[in-house]
C-alpha positions in Angstrom: 97.1 102.0 110.7 98.6 100.6 108.4 96.1 97.7 108.5 96.0 96.2 105.0 98.2 96.5 102.0 99.1 94.9 98.6 102.4 93.3 97.7 104.0 92.7 94.4 106.0 89.4 94.4 107.4 89.4 91.0 111.1 88.8 91.9 112.6 90.2 88.8 110.7 93.4 89.1 111.5 93.7 92.8 115.3 93.2 92.1 115.2 96.3 89.9 113.7 98.4 92.7 115.2 97.0 95.9 118.6 95.8 97.1 118.0 92.1 97.0 120.9 89.6 96.9 119.0 86.4 97.9 115.4 85.3 97.7 114.8 82.7 100.4 111.3 81.6 99.3 109.1 81.1 96.3 107.2 84.2 95.5 103.6 84.6 94.4 101.4 87.7 93.9 99.4 88.5 97.1 96.8 91.2 96.6 95.7 91.4 100.2 98.1 91.4 103.2 96.3 91.6 106.5 97.6 91.4 110.1 98.8 87.9 111.0 99.3 86.8 107.4 102.7 86.2 105.7 104.4 89.0 103.9 107.8 89.4 102.2 110.5 91.6 103.8 114.1 92.4 103.0 116.6 92.0 105.9 120.4 92.2 106.1 121.8 88.9 107.3 125.3 87.3 106.8 126.4 90.3 104.8 123.6 89.8 102.2 120.2 91.4 101.7 117.8 88.6 102.0 114.1 88.5 100.8 112.2 86.2 103.1 108.7 85.5 104.6 107.6 86.9 107.9 104.3 87.0 109.8 102.8 90.5 110.1 102.7 91.3 113.8 106.0 91.5 115.7 106.7 88.8 118.3 109.7 89.9 120.5 112.2 87.2 121.3 111.2 87.4 125.0 107.5 86.8 124.4 105.7 83.8 126.0 103.8 83.0 122.8 103.1 84.5 119.4 99.7 86.0 120.4 101.4 89.3 121.3 102.0 89.8 117.6 98.3 90.7 117.1 98.9 93.9 119.0 102.2 94.8 117.4 101.5 95.2 113.7 102.6 98.8 113.8 105.4 100.6 115.7 105.3 104.3 116.4 108.4 106.1 115.0 108.4 108.5 118.0 108.8 105.8 120.6 110.4 102.7 119.1 113.8 103.5 120.6 112.2 103.3 124.1 109.5 100.6 123.9 110.7 97.2 125.2 108.9 95.4 122.3 110.8 97.4 119.6 114.0 98.9 121.0 116.4 95.9 120.3 115.0 95.4 116.8 115.3 99.1 116.1 119.0 98.9 116.8 119.8 95.6 115.1 116.9 94.1 113.1 115.5 96.6 110.6 113.8 95.6 107.3 112.2 96.9 104.2 108.7 95.7 103.4 107.9 96.0 99.6 104.4 97.1 98.8 102.3 98.5 95.9 99.9 100.4 98.1 97.9 100.3 101.3 94.3 100.8 102.3 92.5 103.4 104.5 88.9 104.0 105.2 87.0 107.3 105.7 83.5 108.1 106.8 81.1 107.3 109.6 80.6 103.8 111.0 78.6 101.6 108.6 79.3 104.0 105.6 83.1 103.9 105.4 84.7 104.5 102.0 87.8 102.3 101.3 90.7 104.2 99.7 93.7 102.7 98.0 96.9 104.8 98.7 99.8 104.6 96.3 102.8 106.5 95.0 102.0 109.1 92.3 103.9 107.0 89.7 102.3 103.7 90.9 105.7 102.1 91.5 106.3 99.7 94.3 107.8 101.2 97.4 109.2 100.0 100.8 107.7 100.5 104.3 110.3 100.9 107.1 109.9 97.9 109.4 111.5 95.9 112.2 111.8 92.1 112.5 112.3 89.4 115.1 112.8 85.6 115.3 110.9 83.9 118.2 111.7 80.4 119.5 109.2 78.3 121.4 109.9 77.8 125.1 108.1 74.5 125.1 110.6 72.2 123.5 109.8 73.0 119.9 112.6 74.0 117.6 110.3 75.8 115.3 111.2 79.5 114.6 108.5 82.1 114.1 109.7 85.1 112.1 107.7 88.2 112.4 107.8 92.0 111.6 106.1 95.3 112.1 105.5 98.4 110.0 106.7 101.7 111.4 104.2 104.6 111.4 104.5 108.3 111.9 102.3 111.4 112.2 100.5 112.2 109.0 101.5 115.2 107.0 99.0 118.1 106.9 97.1 117.0 103.7 97.1 113.2 104.5 95.6 114.0 107.9 92.2 114.4 106.2 92.4 110.6 105.7 94.1 109.5 108.9 96.1 111.0 111.7 99.0 108.6 111.1 100.6 107.1 108.1 103.2 104.3 107.4 106.8 105.3 107.0 107.7 104.9 103.3 111.5 105.3 102.9 113.2 107.1 100.1 115.3 104.6 98.0 118.6 106.4 98.7 118.5 105.3 102.4 117.6 101.6 101.8 121.2 100.4 102.4 121.6 102.7 105.4 118.4 101.4 107.0 119.3 97.8 106.4 122.9 98.1 107.7 123.1 96.1 110.9 126.3 97.8 112.0 124.5 101.1 112.1 123.1 101.5 115.7 123.2 105.2 115.9 119.7 106.0 117.3 119.9 109.7 116.4 120.8 108.9 112.8 118.1 106.2 112.5 115.5 108.6 114.0 116.6 111.2 111.4 115.9 108.8 108.6 112.4 108.2 109.9 111.7 111.9 110.1 113.4 113.3 107.1 114.0 110.5 104.5 110.4 109.5 103.8 108.0 109.8 101.0 104.7 111.6 101.6 103.6 112.4 98.1 100.8 109.9 97.6 97.5 109.5 95.7 94.3 108.1 97.1 91.7 106.4 95.0 88.2 105.3 96.2 87.6 101.6 95.5 84.8 99.1 95.9 83.9 97.8 99.4 85.6 94.5 100.5 83.8 91.3 99.7 84.4 89.7 103.1 85.5 90.5 106.6 89.1 89.4 106.0 89.6 90.8 102.5 90.7 94.2 101.4 89.1 96.2 98.7 89.6 95.1 95.1 93.1 96.3 94.2 92.3 96.2 90.5 90.2 99.3 90.8 93.0 101.9 91.3 95.1 100.5 88.5 92.7 101.8 85.9 93.1 105.4 87.1 96.1 107.1 85.6 95.8 110.8 86.1 96.3 111.8 89.8 95.2 115.3 90.7 96.3 117.6 93.5 94.4 116.9 96.7 92.3 119.6 98.3 91.2 119.7 101.9 87.6 119.1 100.9 86.9 115.4 100.6 87.5 114.3 96.9 84.8 113.1 94.6 84.8 109.3 94.3 85.7 109.0 90.6 89.2 110.7 90.7 92.4 109.8 92.4 93.7 112.5 94.8 97.3 113.5 95.7 98.4 113.9 99.3 101.6 115.6 100.4 
């Protein structure tokens, strides 16, 4: 967790919401981001905030090959300062990963209900992430850019959906998070603990149409009246708020 999400690639809209100075690649709407696929992330490089493409699944610079990225799509906020796969990136290579929402599933095996999780105002937001550039050790000059999404323990009400949730940063700490000169691990840990958004809505959506596809993201867009979430599982026709 987080295992699938949606991403808005309208550059003009993203520029109004996120600190972007340079867009390195052509953008196109991608309604389903899954592990291993490309996503867009904002990094601080050369004194500028750069929006660029990365593969989802972090490949540390010391890795033998890129296959390790399959196991590193998420990084636990509680241990990233210690884990060899993440600690250098946590100090020097942090990123923002824009998204519109993400998916979770609830229920027993074979009868899982997909849920679309979004902000209460439906605006795009940013996951806290880490990024790396990996170079082949076999004579190739190709660079493989990758990233991971940081997760944390779920708040009390979100825990009825999953015991962990992605770290969604508050906009006021975007610049602080991207600042490559900031290597104060205590300060960075405080951001991940206290400068995050937990007020979300969940909306049941149709089942995915294939094994590599997420649920239809058009479903939640039609629902516009979030209600306070209770600890009883919500009825499937209403969005529900989590804290």
